[in-house]
C-alpha positions in Angstrom: -41.8 6.8 68.5 -40.1 3.5 68.0 -38.8 3.5 71.6 -42.3 4.2 72.9 -43.7 1.3 70.9 -41.0 -1.0 72.2 -41.6 0.0 75.8 -45.4 -0.1 75.4 -46.5 -2.6 72.8 -50.1 -2.4 73.9 -50.2 1.3 72.9 -49.7 0.4 69.2 -52.4 -2.3 69.4 -54.8 0.1 71.1 -54.1 2.7 68.4 -54.7 0.2 65.6 -58.0 -0.9 67.2 -59.2 2.7 67.7 -58.3 3.4 64.0 -60.3 0.4 62.8 -63.3 1.3 64.9 -63.3 4.9 63.6 -62.9 3.7 60.0 -65.8 1.3 60.4 -68.0 4.0 61.9 -67.1 6.4 59.1 -68.0 3.8 56.5 -71.3 3.0 58.2 -72.2 6.7 58.3 -71.2 7.1 54.7 -73.4 4.1 53.7 -76.3 5.5 55.7 -75.9 8.9 54.0 -75.7 7.5 50.5 -78.6 5.1 50.8 -80.9 7.5 52.8 -84.4 8.1 51.5 -84.0 5.5 48.7 -87.5 4.1 49.2 -89.1 6.8 51.2 -90.4 9.0 48.3 -92.0 6.3 46.1 -95.1 7.7 44.4 -94.7 11.2 45.8 -92.9 13.5 43.4 -92.7 16.5 45.7 -91.1 14.5 48.4 -88.8 12.8 45.9 -87.6 16.2 44.6 -86.9 17.5 48.1 -85.2 14.3 49.0 -82.9 14.5 46.0 -82.0 18.1 46.7 -81.2 17.2 50.3 -79.1 14.3 49.1 -77.2 16.6 46.7 -76.6 19.1 49.6 -75.4 16.3 51.8 -73.1 15.1 49.1 -71.6 18.5 48.6 -71.1 18.9 52.4 -69.5 15.5 52.6 -67.2 16.4 49.8 -66.2 19.6 51.6 -65.5 17.7 54.7 -63.3 15.1 52.9 -61.5 17.9 51.1 -60.7 19.8 54.3 -59.7 16.7 56.2 -57.5 15.4 53.5 -55.7 18.7 53.0 -55.3 19.2 56.7 -53.7 15.7 57.1 -51.5 16.3 54.1 -50.4 19.7 55.4 -49.7 18.2 58.8 -47.5 15.5 57.2 -45.7 18.0 55.0 -45.1 20.5 57.8 -43.7 17.6 60.0 -41.1 16.7 57.4 -40.2 20.2 56.2 -40.2 21.5 59.8 -37.8 18.8 60.9 -35.6 19.4 57.9 -35.7 23.2 58.5 -34.7 22.9 62.1 -31.8 20.5 61.2 -30.6 23.0 58.5 -30.9 26.0 60.9 -29.0 24.2 63.6 -26.0 24.0 61.3 -26.5 27.3 59.4 -28.7 29.9 61.2 -28.7 32.1 58.2 -31.1 29.7 56.4 -34.0 30.7 58.6 -35.8 32.7 55.9 -35.5 30.0 53.3 -36.6 27.3 55.7 -39.7 29.2 56.8 -40.7 29.7 53.2 -40.6 26.0 52.6 -42.6 25.3 55.8 -45.1 28.0 54.6 -45.5 26.3 51.2 -46.2 23.0 53.0 -48.9 24.8 55.0 -50.5 26.1 51.8 -51.9 22.7 51.2 -54.4 23.2 54.0 -55.4 26.6 52.5 -56.1 25.0 49.1 -58.3 22.4 50.8 -60.1 25.2 52.7 -60.8 27.0 49.5 -62.2 23.9 47.9 -64.4 23.3 51.0 -65.7 26.8 50.9 -66.6 26.5 47.2 -68.4 23.1 47.8 -70.3 24.6 50.8 -71.4 27.5 48.6 -72.7 25.0 46.0 -74.7 23.1 48.6 -77.0 26.0 49.3 
């Protein structure tokens, strides 16, 4: 990775710009979701109740998305490190294959935990 960045410094700058743009769009969408229907239902209790229910459902779904995204990113980082270490260990001692795969599987379990939390939150949203 470092050699690629040294040969192509524009790629690192482009990646940083894309990340900043995606972050700003995500924050803008989050602000719109949180502040949606704040003044729409003034004086109309039935609309206000429906609006609050929709906002609660949206918040639960947003929480499910954040849980799944965070756990998937965490699992990806964990599998990257444990997979590299497992391959290095197996290149020296091939009999460590079973133990190495257990460690990589445990790292992948992080994504499964996030999926379970997301499923529970989606169930609460209905």
